[in-house]
N, C-alpha and C positions, 0 to 999 in steps of 0.2 A: 629335663629330668631324665635320668638314665633308666633303662629297662630293668625289669626284675631278673636277677641272675641266680637267686637261691630260693629255697622254700621258707626261710626264716627271715623275719624283719625285726630289727631292733630300732625302736623309735625313742629319741631323746627329747623330752619336753623342756623347752627353754624359754627364757625371756631375753630380749635385747638387754645387754649389760649396761644400762644407762642409769645414772643417779636419779632416784625418785620414781623409777619405773620397775625396779627389780629389788628383791629382798627388802621391801619397805618396812616390814615389821622389825627386822634387824637394824635397818637404817635409822629407825626412830631413836635408838639408843646409842649406836656407834657412829652415826652420821651417814647420810645417803651416799656420799662420795666413797667412803671407806667400804660400805656394803657392796657397792657396784664393783669396786676393784677386787674385793674378796671373791665375789661371784665370778668375775672374769677368770680368776685363778681356778675356781671350780671347773669352769668349762675347759680350761687347758688340761687339767688332770683327767677329766672324764674322756676327753678326746684321746689323750695318750693311752689310757687304760683300756678303752672299749672300742674305739674305731679301728677296724681291722686293717692289717697291712697286706691283705690279699688272700690270707689263708683261713680267715674266720668263717664259721659256717652260717653267717648271717649277713644280709645287707643292712645298711644304716640309713636312717632318715632323721635329720634334725627337724623337729617340729618347733615352730616359733610363734611368739606373741610379742608385739602386735603382728597381725597377719600381713599387712600391706607394706612390707619392707623387703629390701634385698638382703635376706639373712646370710647368704653366702658371703657378701661383702662385710657384713657385721661380724661374722665368725672369723673371716680372714683377718680383720683388724684386731680381733680379740686374741686369737691363738696363733696366727701366722698362716703359712700355706696349708690348704686343705685339699684332700684328694678330689680328683675330678668326678669320681663315680658316686659321690654322696647325693642323697635326695633331700630336698627341702620342702616341708609340708606346712603350710600356714594353719594355725589353729583357728577355730571358729572365733569370730569377734563377739564373744559371749563370756560374761563373768562366771557362768556356771561351769565349774571345773568338771563336774560329772558329765555334762553334755559334751564338753570338749574332748574328754578322754574317750567317750563312746564314739565320737566322730573319727578320732584318730585310729582306733582299733578297727572300725568299719573300713576306713581307708585302706589299711593293710590287707584286709580280706578282699575288698573290691579290686585291689590291684594284683591279686593272684597269689598272695602269700598264704601258705597253709597255717603258719604260726606267727603271731605278732606279739611282741613284748614291748611295753611302754615303760620307760623309767623316768623318774624326775631327775633334776639336775642340782638337787640340794644336798647330795651325799658324795662329795668328791672322793671319798675313801672306798666307794663301792667295790666289792670284790668281783673281778671278771668271772670267777668261778660261779657266782650266783647267776650270772646271765646264761652261761652254758647250762647250768642246772635247770634254769627255767625252761629253756628250749627242750631239754631232754624230758622234763616232766610233761610237756605238752604233746609228747608222742603217745602218752597213755591217759592223760587227763585233759579236761576241757578248759580249765581256768587255772592259772598259777598266780600266786601273790607273794610279795616280800614285804614284811611288816617293818615299821620303824617304832622307836621307843615310846612314842606318845600316842599310840593307837591308830595312827595312819599307816600309809604304805608308800614305799618308794618304787615298787615294781608291780605291774599287773600285766598278765598275758593271757591270750586266748588262742585256742585252736578253732579256726573258723571265726564267726562273730556271734556274740550273745549279748543282747541288750539287757544287762543286769545292773547298770549303774544309776539308772534314772532316779531311783528313790533313795539312794545312799547319801546321807549327809556328809559332805566333805569337810576337811579341816576340823574334825572332831575326834574325840578319844574312841569313838565307836566306828570310824570309817572302815577299817579293815574288817572288823566283825560284820559290818553291814554288807560288804562285798561278798564275804564267804556265805552269809545267810541267804543273800539273794541268789547266788549261784546254786546253793543246795536246794532252795525252793524250786528252782527251774530244773532240778534233776541232773545237774552238771557235776562232774567229778573235779574236785579242787585239790591242788597240791600247793605246798608252801616251800619257799626257799629261805636261806639264812636271813635272820633279822639283823637290822643295823640301825643307824640313827640318821636323822636329817638335821639341817641347820636352818632354822626359821627365825629364831629369836636369840637374844644375847646369851641366855642361859645355856643354849645348845653349844656355844663355843667352848664350854668346859669339856664336853664330851669329845669335841673335835681335837682340842689341844691334848687331852689325855691319850686319845687313840694315836695321834701322830707322834707324840713324844715317845710312846712305847715302841714305835718302829723307826725312830729317827727320821720321821717324815717320809719314809719310802713309799707309803701308800698314796700319798698326794703331795709330791714335792713342791709343786707350784703353790699350792694352798699353804703349805708349811712356810715357804718363803714369804708369802703375802702376809700371813699372820705376824711374822717377825717384823717385816718392813712397815706394816700398818700399826705397830704397837699394840697388837691384840694377843700376845702370848701370856700376858698376866691377867688373871681373873679379877 
């Protein structure tokens, strides 16, 4: 693991892109193999859009599940060459996503980062400006959140560490509201960045197709190509 070089840490939450182990809700309808291949394209686009080329104001950590794998090798197989200075952080071997998120945000704080932002890997079209806005917000706020269309969130960040997720029900239409309410009960200042959507089930593919069609695939070219090659462009 390389040492800390900046005050900001971007953590990307991922699963190994293996059939039957990732995007399983989507895979139940489009097939596990196709779901894993589509998710691999997500990782390629996220890496291209968010992993810095040396001038970004944040370090990057890929956080992975399952925890006991060589995720650098997995990532290299999925997206090609990866920079040498990336950090790989195993997630807790725990199905409770709230506890896993808390552990990751605590990891950033414990390793000397003043601001840690954790994003999911289910939104390949995520706007890099939202990441920069999140870190900017954390200069004056304690918590930042980016919502998705179904009531959840794709981004959560903290200045320092605050244990506010333990009682928040994840994967529900009230998850984002629960985070905000918990932070406010703790007397923390909360900021929000641009809302987007994530891709968890087949119905979400319509949002993805519509978004990418409107920009000719520019916001996620690998995902756009995969949708076409996997026969997923038609609803």
